[in-house]
C-alpha angles and dihedrals in degrees: 000000000000121000118242088254091054090049091051094051092048090050091050092049090051091051089050093048091050091049090055090052090051092050101045097081125135090254091061099034092051094046106048130062114237091260095046091041089063093049095047090046090055092049093048092050092047096047102032108030104029102030098030096231098131096132093042100057113137122208113253 
């Protein structure tokens, strides 16, 4: 049986994986260069998925 810490880490990884799927849509993949895509994806995951601020995202 997994420890509570392992369960938390697995849940976090699942949220990050889901966030990547949400971000990887044609609108984003066609818009960003490879370098900027990675940075934008990290910001999206941090703000939207982990902090729950999807509706509050401000443009850079």
